[in-house]
C-alpha positions, 0 to 999 in steps of 0.5 A: 228913561225914554225922555232922555232920547229927547232931552239929553241934547239939551244937557238935561234928563233923568239919570241914575248916579252912583259912586264906585269904590273898590269895584263896588257901586253904591247908589241911593234910590226910592222904593216903597219899603221902610228900609234904607234907600242906599244899595249896591250894584255891579258897576255899570250893570244896568240890567240890575236897575231895570230895562229902562236904564242905559249906561252912559259914562263913568267919571273918575272923581278921585281916590280915597284913603279909606280902607274897604272896611271903612267904606262898608261901615260908612255906607251902612251908617248912611243907610240908617239915615237915608231911608228910601222915599216911595217911587212915583 
């Protein structure tokens, strides 16, 4: 967002965050529809999020012992609980 041009030097701003597992990025975001707010995008591909987004950085958080199929199931289950909230 444009506001980050002014606030990032203070260490604050509006940021998208996601988690990358097995070459897939999962994130949560709001929209006006009554289904899951959990979604998948190509890691670091801000074009999928819209023109107001810019990729800033990726951070290694660790490794998982879950198989890719387990991750898919976990994300699907989380999507049932974490419904989207309307964007403002």
